[in-house]
N, C-alpha and C positions, 0 to 999 in steps of 0.2 A: 504494500500500500504506500502511496505517496500522500502524505498528510501535510497540508499547508495550513498555517495558522496566521490570521490577519487580525491585528488589533484595530478597532474602530478608529475613525478619524477624529480630528479636533472637534470637541462638542461644546455647546453653550454651557455657561455657568448656571447652576441650579437657582441660586438666590437672585442673581442679576436679571434673570429672565422671568422671575416670579413663578417658577415651576414648583409643583407640589411634590413630585417624586423624581428620584434619580432616573427612573426608567423612561421618563418623558423628555429627557435632554436631547435635542436635535443636534445635528452637525452644524457648525458655523458655516458661513459662506466661504471663509478661508479653508475650512476643513473639507468642504465639498470640492473646491477647486483643486486642492492638493490630492484628494483621492482620485480625481479624474486623471491627474498626471501619473499617479501610482498605477492606475488601471492601464495606462499606456505602457508603462514599464512591464507590467504583467503580460501584456500582449507581445511586447518585444522579446520576452523570455519564452514565448510560445507555449505558455501554460494553458491548460484546459482542465476543467473540473467536471467530474461526473455528477457531483452534487455539491451545493453550497448549503452548509448548515450554519445558522446564525442564532445568536442571542435574540430574543424578542424585543429587547430594549431598542428604542427608536434610533439612537445613533448607530447601533450595530446593524439594524435593518437597513438604514439608509446606505451604510457602507457596503453591505452585501448587494443591494440593488444597483449601486453604481458599478461595481465589478461585473455583475451579471449583464448589465446593459452594455458596458464597454466591450465585453467579450462576445456579445450577441448570443448568449446562452439561452436556449429555448426552454430549458427546464425551470421549474419553480424552485424558489428558495424555501428550505425547510427551517422551521424555528424550533428551538429547544431551550427549556429552562436550564438544561445542563451547561449552557454556555453563558449564563448570567454570572455576575461577579461572585455569587455565592454557590455556583454550580458544583455538583458532586463529580469528581473525576472518575470514580468507579462507574457511575451511571453513564457518563460520557463514553467510556470504553465500551460498555454494553450496547449503547446506541450505535456506535461506529461498527461494532461487530454485526449488529442486526441489519444495518444499511448495506454492509458488504460490498462497498464500491472501491475501485482502485485509486482514483484521484479525487480527494475530498478537500474542500476548503472549509475551514472553521473560522467564523467571524465572532470575536468576543471581546473580553475586557481583561484588564490587569487587576489584581495579580493572578487571576485564574489561569490565563494562557501560559504565563511563565511557569507556574507551578505544574501545569499539565505537561509542558515540555520537559521540565526537570524530572517528573515522575517517569515518563516514557524513556528518557535518555539515561538516567542514573538509577532509577528505582526508588528515589527519595524526592521529597519536595524542597530540599535545601539548596539545589544548584542555583547559582546566581545567574539568572537570565534576564536581560532587559528588553522588553518589547515596547518600543516607542509607539505613539499613536500613528497608525498607518504602517507600522512595521510588518514585515512578512517573513515567515520562517518555513523551511521545508524539512520534514522528517521522513525518512524511509523506514518502513516497518515490514519485517518478514512475517511475523506472527504476532498480532496485536494481543497485549495483555495489560493488566493494571500493574505494571512494574517495568523493569528495564527490558525494553523490546525495540527501541528505535535508535537510529543513527541521525545525528544532526547534520544535514547536508549543507544548509546555509541559513543565515539570519541577516536580513537586509533592513537597514534603517529607512525611514521615509525619505530622508535626504539623499541617500544613495539611489533610491528608486526614482526620485524626481530627476536626478542627474542622468540616469539611464534613459528616461523618457525624452530627454533633449528639449530643444526649443520647439 
């Protein structure tokens, strides 16, 4: 399995926008523009996904929708509570096994994504991984389990991806 993990883009501040819940925070206009550039880099890498699985939080949904639209993916985005900031890694592994696809993009939040990477690469949650907003990671997995089962292929910052997209 090729598992890609993408952190949502830059989101609006909860209090400054008078929002009642963290899950309602949308992407900022700057966050949207940057994600379109990141999507161009994803196209340049010639990545394709059999399924996009996203947190249902607004900023993550918007991030997943931008990627799907930029890549002209015809399939729908699936949403799962296992990708929210308080998501359960074991349940996420179970869901991924159930989906059974080869190329999967997960769109979520910190610190959940970094902890999930750590769990799959090292078998523990203590590995120091930094996922910046709009950062993208690729893991390769022979046999998915809730422990050390993955190799970290690469981890790109949003700045690197914007540079890859060019002008």
